[in-house]
C-alpha positions in Angstrom: -14.9 -18.2 14.6 -17.8 -16.5 13.4 -18.8 -14.6 10.3 -16.9 -11.6 11.4 -13.7 -13.4 11.6 -14.3 -14.6 8.2 -15.1 -11.2 7.0 -11.8 -10.0 8.4 -9.6 -12.9 6.9 -11.3 -12.0 3.6 -10.4 -8.4 3.8 -6.8 -9.3 4.8 -6.5 -11.5 1.9 -7.8 -8.9 -0.5 -5.3 -6.1 0.8 -2.4 -8.4 0.5 -3.5 -9.6 -3.0 -4.3 -6.2 -4.3 -1.1 -4.4 -2.9 1.9 -3.9 -4.8 3.8 -2.5 -1.9 7.1 -4.7 -1.2 6.9 -4.4 2.6 3.4 -5.9 3.1 4.8 -9.3 3.1 7.0 -8.4 6.0 4.5 -6.5 7.8 2.2 -9.5 8.0 5.1 -11.8 8.8 6.3 -9.6 11.6 2.9 -9.1 13.1 2.2 -13.0 13.1 5.5 -13.7 14.8 4.4 -11.2 17.5 1.3 -13.0 17.9 -1.1 -10.4 16.4 -4.9 -11.4 15.5 -6.3 -11.4 12.0 -8.2 -8.6 13.0 -5.1 -6.5 14.4 -3.2 -7.2 11.1 -6.4 -6.1 9.2 -6.2 -2.9 11.1 -2.5 -2.3 10.8 -2.7 -3.0 7.0 -5.4 -0.5 6.7 -3.7 2.1 8.7 -0.7 1.7 6.7 -2.7 2.1 3.4 -4.5 5.1 4.6 -1.2 6.8 6.1 0.6 6.1 2.8 -2.1 7.5 0.6 -2.6 10.7 2.8 0.9 11.3 4.2 1.9 13.6 1.3 -1.4 14.9 0.4 -1.4 12.9 -2.8 -4.9 11.9 -4.3 -5.6 8.5 -5.7 -5.3 10.1 -9.2 -1.7 11.2 -8.4 -0.9 7.5 -7.3 -2.5 6.3 -10.5 -0.6 8.7 -12.6 2.7 7.8 -10.9 2.2 3.9 -11.3 1.2 4.5 -15.0 4.7 6.4 -15.3 6.5 3.9 -13.3 5.3 1.0 -15.6 5.5 2.8 -18.9 8.5 5.0 -18.3 11.9 4.8 -16.9 13.2 6.2 -13.4 14.4 9.3 -14.9 11.1 10.1 -16.6 9.3 9.5 -13.3 11.7 11.6 -11.4 11.2 14.4 -13.8 7.5 14.2 -13.5 7.7 13.9 -9.7 9.5 17.2 -9.9 7.4 18.9 -12.3 4.1 17.6 -11.5 4.5 16.7 -7.7 3.4 13.1 -8.4 4.4 10.5 -5.4 8.1 9.5 -5.8 9.3 6.1 -6.7 10.0 5.2 -3.0 6.6 6.5 -2.1 4.9 4.1 -4.8 6.8 1.1 -3.9 
């Protein structure tokens, strides 16, 4: 276990700690049950975040606006702005 392993573990911890996506814990649990290495889990998380961010062509700003609307508003407001401004949907931001 060298310094690369420690760096990967730190990145994993930061990815999990800064994520508000409810499926992260499930993804890590399943990967560990299947015997995945820390590096494989880090690559999986990075891939999932990248895919989620770019899957609908949303920018970081779009996700920030959606998160703000989700926190300050109600589902109906979020839905209306999703339809009007094409911000990510509630299910995409969860």
